C-alpha positions as CSV (number, residue, x, y, z in Angstrom):
1,M,126.0,94.0,111.2
2,V,124.0,95.1,114.2
3,I,123.4,98.6,112.9
4,D,122.3,97.2,109.5
5,A,119.8,94.8,111.1
6,L,118.4,97.6,113.3
7,H,118.1,99.9,110.3
8,L,116.1,97.3,108.4
9,L,113.9,96.6,111.4
10,V,113.1,100.3,111.9
11,W,112.5,101.0,108.2
12,A,110.2,98.0,107.9
13,N,108.2,99.2,110.9
14,L,107.9,102.7,109.4
15,A,106.5,101.2,106.2
16,A,104.2,98.9,108.1
17,S,103.0,101.8,110.3
18,V,102.0,103.9,107.3
19,A,100.1,101.0,105.8
20,I,98.4,100.3,109.2
21,A,97.2,103.9,109.4
22,A,95.8,103.7,105.8
23,V,94.1,100.3,106.4
24,A,92.6,101.6,109.7
25,C,90.9,104.4,107.6
26,L,89.8,102.1,104.8
27,R,88.6,99.0,106.6
28,R,85.1,100.2,107.4
29,P,84.3,101.9,104.0
30,V,85.7,98.8,102.2
31,R,83.6,96.6,104.4
32,S,80.4,98.5,103.6
33,A,81.1,98.7,99.9
34,F,82.7,95.3,99.1
35,G,82.1,93.1,102.1
36,A,83.9,91.9,105.2
37,R,86.2,89.6,103.4
38,A,87.6,92.4,101.3
39,A,88.2,94.4,104.4
40,Y,90.1,91.5,106.0
41,G,92.2,91.2,102.9
42,L,93.5,94.8,103.4
43,W,95.6,93.5,106.3
44,G,98.0,91.9,103.8
45,I,99.1,95.4,102.7
46,P,101.2,96.2,105.8
47,L,103.0,92.9,105.5
48,I,103.7,93.4,101.8
49,M,104.9,97.0,102.3
50,A,107.2,95.9,105.2
51,L,108.7,93.2,103.1
52,A,109.0,95.4,100.0
53,S,110.9,98.0,102.0
54,L,113.5,95.4,102.8
55,V,114.1,94.5,99.1
56,P,117.2,96.5,98.0
57,A,117.2,98.5,94.8
58,P,119.8,97.4,92.3
59,Q,123.2,98.4,93.4
60,G,126.7,98.2,92.2
61,G,127.7,95.2,94.2
62,P,128.6,93.9,97.7
63,I,131.1,95.6,100.0
64,S,134.6,94.3,99.6
65,P,136.8,95.6,102.5
66,I,140.3,96.8,101.8
67,G,143.1,95.6,104.1
68,L,146.0,97.7,105.1
69,G,148.7,97.5,107.7
70,V,152.4,97.0,108.3
71,A,151.6,93.3,107.9
72,N,150.8,92.1,104.4
73,G,147.0,92.6,104.5
74,L,144.4,91.2,107.0
75,P,144.2,87.6,108.1
76,A,141.3,85.6,106.8
77,A,139.3,86.1,109.9
78,V,139.7,88.8,112.6
79,S,137.9,88.9,115.9
80,F,137.1,92.4,117.2
81,D,134.6,94.1,119.5
82,S,131.9,96.5,118.4
83,G,133.1,100.1,118.2
84,S,129.6,101.4,119.4
85,P,128.6,99.8,122.7
86,W,125.2,101.5,122.6
87,L,124.3,99.4,119.5
88,G,124.9,96.2,121.4
89,S,122.8,97.5,124.3
90,L,120.0,98.5,121.9
91,A,120.1,95.1,120.3
92,G,120.0,93.5,123.7
93,V,116.9,95.5,124.7
94,W,115.2,94.5,121.5
95,A,116.0,90.8,122.0
96,L,114.8,91.0,125.6
97,G,111.5,92.5,124.6
98,A,111.0,89.9,121.9
99,L,111.8,87.2,124.4
100,V,109.3,88.6,126.9
101,Y,106.5,88.7,124.3
102,A,107.3,85.2,123.0
103,T,107.2,84.0,126.6
104,W,103.9,85.6,127.2
105,F,102.4,84.0,124.1
106,G,103.8,80.7,125.0
107,A,102.4,80.9,128.5
108,Q,99.0,81.8,127.1
109,Q,99.1,78.7,124.9
110,V,100.3,76.5,127.7
111,R,97.4,77.8,129.9
112,F,95.0,76.9,127.2
113,A,96.5,73.4,126.7
114,Y,96.4,72.9,130.5
115,A,92.7,73.8,130.4
116,L,92.1,71.1,127.7
117,R,93.1,68.3,130.1
118,G,90.5,65.6,130.0
119,S,89.3,66.5,126.5
120,A,88.0,63.7,124.3
121,P,87.8,63.5,120.4
122,E,84.3,63.7,118.9
123,V,83.3,61.0,116.5
124,G,81.2,61.4,113.4
125,R,81.5,65.2,112.8
126,G,83.8,65.0,109.7
127,S,86.5,67.4,110.8
128,R,88.8,66.8,113.7
129,V,86.8,67.9,116.7
130,L,87.8,67.9,120.4
131,R,85.2,68.0,123.2
132,A,86.7,70.0,126.2
133,A,86.0,68.9,129.7
134,R,85.0,72.4,130.7
135,I,82.2,74.8,129.7
136,D,84.5,77.9,129.4
137,I,86.7,76.3,126.7
138,G,85.6,76.9,123.1
139,P,84.2,77.1,120.6
140,A,87.6,77.7,119.1
141,V,90.1,76.5,116.5
142,V,93.7,75.6,117.4
143,G,95.9,74.1,114.8
144,R,93.6,71.9,112.7
145,T,91.3,71.1,115.5
146,I,87.9,72.5,116.4
147,I,87.4,72.8,120.2
148,L,83.9,72.5,121.5
149,P,82.7,73.3,125.1
150,F,81.6,70.5,127.3
151,D,77.9,71.6,127.2
152,F,77.8,72.2,123.5
153,E,74.6,70.2,122.8
154,V,72.9,71.5,126.0
155,R,73.7,75.2,125.5
156,F,73.1,75.5,121.8
157,T,70.2,74.3,119.6
158,C,70.8,72.2,116.5
159,A,70.7,75.3,114.2
160,E,73.1,77.2,116.5
161,Q,75.5,74.2,116.5
162,A,75.4,74.2,112.7
163,A,76.2,77.9,112.7
164,I,79.2,77.5,115.0
165,L,80.6,74.5,113.2
166,A,80.3,76.3,109.8
167,H,82.1,79.3,111.3
168,E,85.0,77.2,112.6
169,A,85.2,75.4,109.2
170,Q,85.7,78.8,107.6
171,H,88.7,79.4,109.8
172,L,90.2,76.1,108.8
173,A,89.5,76.6,105.1
174,R,91.1,80.1,105.1
175,G,94.2,79.1,107.2
176,D,93.4,81.8,109.8
177,V,95.3,79.9,112.5
178,I,98.5,80.2,110.5
179,A,97.7,83.9,109.9
180,N,97.3,84.5,113.6
181,A,100.6,82.7,114.3
182,V,102.3,85.0,111.9
183,V,100.7,88.0,113.5
184,A,101.9,86.8,116.9
185,L,105.5,86.4,115.6
186,I,105.4,89.9,114.2
187,Q,104.2,91.2,117.5
188,C,107.2,89.6,119.2
189,L,109.7,91.0,116.7
190,C,108.1,94.5,116.6
191,W,107.0,94.7,120.2
192,F,108.2,98.3,120.5
193,N,105.7,99.5,117.8
194,P,102.2,100.2,119.4
195,L,100.6,100.2,116.0
196,I,101.5,96.6,115.5
197,H,99.6,95.6,118.6
198,L,96.6,97.7,117.6
199,A,96.6,96.2,114.2
200,A,96.7,92.7,115.7
201,R,93.4,93.5,117.5
202,W,91.8,94.9,114.4
203,I,93.0,91.8,112.4
204,R,91.2,89.5,114.8
205,I,88.0,91.5,114.6
206,D,88.0,91.7,110.8
207,Q,88.9,88.0,110.6
208,E,85.9,87.0,112.6
209,L,83.7,89.3,110.5
210,A,85.1,87.7,107.3
211,C,84.2,84.2,108.6
212,D,80.7,85.4,109.6
213,A,80.2,86.8,106.1
214,G,81.4,83.6,104.5
215,V,78.9,81.5,106.5
216,M,76.1,84.0,105.7
217,A,76.9,83.9,102.0
218,D,76.7,80.1,102.0
219,Q,73.9,79.6,104.5
220,P,71.7,82.7,104.8
221,S,69.1,80.8,106.7
222,L,71.4,80.6,109.8
223,R,71.2,84.4,110.5
224,R,69.0,84.2,113.6
225,P,70.6,81.1,115.2
226,Y,74.0,82.6,114.4
227,A,73.2,85.8,116.4
228,E,71.7,83.8,119.3
229,A,74.9,81.6,119.4
230,L,77.0,84.8,119.5
231,L,75.0,86.1,122.5
232,K,75.2,82.8,124.4
233,T,79.0,82.6,124.1
234,Q,79.3,86.1,125.7
235,V,78.1,84.9,129.0
236,L,81.1,82.9,130.1
237,G,84.7,84.3,130.4
238,A,86.5,81.8,128.1
239,V,90.2,80.9,128.2
240,P,91.5,82.3,124.9
241,P,93.9,80.3,122.7
242,V,96.6,81.6,120.3
243,G,94.3,80.6,117.5
244,C,90.7,81.5,116.5
245,A,88.1,82.0,119.2
246,W,84.3,82.3,118.5
247,R,83.6,84.6,121.4
248,A,83.6,88.3,120.4
249,R,86.2,90.2,122.5
250,G,84.3,93.2,123.7
251,F,81.0,95.0,123.1
252,L,82.0,96.9,119.9
253,P,83.2,93.7,118.0
254,L,80.0,91.9,119.1
255,R,77.9,94.8,117.8
256,D,79.6,94.8,114.5
257,R,79.2,91.1,114.1
258,I,75.4,91.4,114.9
259,R,75.0,94.2,112.4
260,L,76.8,92.3,109.7
261,L,74.3,89.5,110.0
262,K,71.5,91.9,109.0
263,Q,73.3,92.9,105.8
264,R,72.9,91.3,102.4
265,A,76.0,89.7,100.9
266,P,77.6,91.9,98.2
267,S,76.9,91.0,94.6
268,R,79.4,89.2,92.4
269,L,80.3,92.4,90.7
270,R,81.0,94.1,94.0
271,R,83.2,91.2,95.1
272,A,85.1,91.4,91.8
273,L,85.6,95.2,92.2
274,G,86.7,94.6,95.8
275,A,89.3,92.1,94.6
276,L,90.6,94.4,92.0
277,L,90.8,97.3,94.5
278,L,92.6,95.0,97.0
279,A,95.1,93.9,94.3
280,A,95.8,97.5,93.2
281,L,96.3,98.7,96.8
282,T,98.6,95.9,97.6
283,L,100.8,96.3,94.5
284,G,100.8,100.1,94.8
285,G,101.7,100.0,98.4
286,G,104.4,97.5,97.9
287,Y,106.0,99.5,95.1
288,A,105.7,102.7,97.1
289,A,107.5,101.1,100.0
290,W,110.2,99.7,97.8
291,A,110.7,103.0,95.8
292,S,110.7,105.3,98.8
293,Q,113.4,103.4,100.7
294,P,116.5,105.5,101.5
295,S,119.0,105.4,98.7
296,R,121.9,103.0,99.2
297,S,125.2,104.2,97.9
298,T,127.2,102.0,95.6
299,S,129.8,99.9,97.5
300,F,133.0,99.3,95.5
301,V,134.0,95.7,94.9
302,K,137.5,96.6,93.7
303,P,138.3,100.2,94.5
304,D,140.9,101.8,92.2
305,W,143.2,103.8,94.6
306,S,145.3,106.6,93.3
307,S,146.9,107.0,96.7
308,R,146.6,105.4,100.1
309,P,148.7,105.1,103.3
310,N,151.7,102.9,103.4
311,G,153.5,101.2,106.3
312,S,155.5,104.3,107.3
313,D,152.2,106.3,107.5
314,L,150.8,103.7,109.9
315,V,153.9,103.9,112.0
316,R,153.5,107.7,112.1
317,F,149.9,107.6,113.1
318,Y,150.3,104.6,115.6
319,P,148.5,105.6,118.8
320,A,151.1,106.6,121.4
321,K,149.5,104.8,124.4
322,A,149.2,101.7,122.3
323,L,152.8,102.0,121.3
324,V,153.9,102.3,124.9
325,R,151.8,99.2,125.9
326,E,153.0,97.4,122.7
327,L,149.4,96.7,121.6
328,D,148.3,95.6,118.1
329,G,145.0,96.8,117.0
330,L,142.3,96.9,114.3
331,A,139.8,99.6,113.1
332,V,137.2,99.4,110.5
333,M,136.3,102.7,108.8
334,R,133.4,103.5,106.4
335,C,133.6,106.6,104.2
336,R,131.7,108.3,101.4
337,V,133.6,108.9,98.2
338,E,133.5,112.4,96.7
339,R,133.6,113.4,93.0
340,T,137.3,113.9,93.2
341,G,137.9,110.5,94.8
342,A,138.6,111.9,98.2
343,L,137.0,110.4,101.2
344,S,134.5,112.2,103.5
345,A,132.0,111.6,106.2
346,C,134.2,108.8,107.6
347,A,133.0,106.9,110.7
348,I,134.5,104.1,112.7
349,L,132.4,101.0,112.6
350,R,134.6,98.7,114.8
351,E,137.8,99.0,116.7
352,A,139.7,96.7,119.0
353,P,140.9,96.9,121.6
354,Q,138.5,99.7,122.6
355,G,140.0,102.8,124.1
356,A,143.5,102.3,122.7
357,G,143.1,105.0,120.1
358,F,143.1,102.9,116.9
359,G,139.8,104.4,115.7
360,K,141.1,108.0,116.0
361,A,144.3,107.0,114.3
362,T,142.4,105.5,111.4
363,L,140.2,108.6,111.0
364,A,143.4,110.8,111.0
365,M,144.7,108.8,108.1
366,A,141.5,109.2,106.1
367,P,142.8,112.2,104.0
368,L,145.6,110.0,102.8
369,F,143.1,107.8,100.9
370,K,142.1,108.8,97.4
371,M,140.3,106.9,94.7
372,K,140.4,107.6,91.0
373,P,137.4,109.6,89.9
374,M,136.4,106.8,87.5
375,G,136.2,103.3,89.0
376,L,137.4,100.1,87.4
377,N,133.9,99.6,85.9
378,A,134.1,103.1,84.2
379,R,131.5,104.6,86.5
380,P,132.0,107.7,88.6
381,V,132.8,107.1,92.2
382,A,130.9,110.1,93.5
383,G,128.4,109.1,96.2
384,G,129.8,105.6,96.7
385,V,130.9,104.2,100.0
386,V,134.0,102.1,100.9
387,T,134.7,100.1,104.0
388,I,138.4,100.0,105.0
389,P,139.7,97.7,107.7
390,V,143.1,98.9,109.0
391,K,145.3,96.6,111.0
392,F,148.0,98.1,113.3
393,T,150.8,95.8,114.2
394,L,154.3,96.3,115.7
395,E,155.7,93.2,113.9
396,P,155.9,92.6,110.2
397,A,154.0,89.6,108.7
398,G,155.7,86.4,107.9
399,P,157.9,84.0,109.9
400,K,160.0,85.3,112.7
401,P,163.8,84.8,112.2
402,S,165.2,81.9,114.2
């Protein structure tokens, strides 16, 4: 279970990393040719490719383990420890990293909420608007609320106020707060991937540019007050929320936003071509991620054995030190099935108790297993996999004699 989850996480990150590298190269050319909103839409491709890489290709069916032992099969539920301690340690490191990142995001949001103490709702602005009690809070959007600084009317002219409110309304209409929450969640889950964090920064930049472009397309007369409002918000070091903040984070993002204000909005034809390109890239990337995933061998639901160990074989291979200590045990083995039906590349997934030798004993019995070359579904067994739990017990199943 752990190794499968880690495998999926790593494979999804590989697919997303390839997509992030491609989007990083395309975002500026696409922005120039089709507009900032098309460039922002490119960031859906890494998510689609990561999800597509997790969708399994059609397979023969789910794994159905085979139970063997001196007792009559396995009990309905068996408790055992992981046979690979390093997998548990690796999973623990990942969980700790995810927890640290989640705590950091939570602390950032708590800090912002603490700074909002004393805020009061605005009346008569249409949307839900909150007036902060400090001048270094906002303009921003958190949840469905627009946050304005305490000196909003004093610092900004009427035209600049209109530009800011139009920008924040774009965030609300586009659902950018939800998008940013999803990005934060992905950062927590994939904290070990530096490209994910780099992409999160680029997403924020392209998101703001897309909102700027939306306002300019609807209200081109606001170009100058829009630029002046951007410059005024750079003066104070604002407390950032886990949401959408008006203030540009750094000189380069501010420069790009000012430059965009000078550009004309793309024509309807260009916007349509940009949408078609975005759809093609998204579908193509998703299919490529799905098609390039590692092949998953067929797992047999009802293996048709031509030979397999019996109770006397289990007694013969019973670990000596476990026999001396009168220990019962369990081992779970996964093997590849060859064209002849013989098993190969066997590995122990689990064993309990650890260090008692039950895993080695099960591997020693692997040559005694053999499947018929053609399975019950009349398909060749070559290349398939089978998972075999083997229970070692010193007492036969059933009630003990009185």
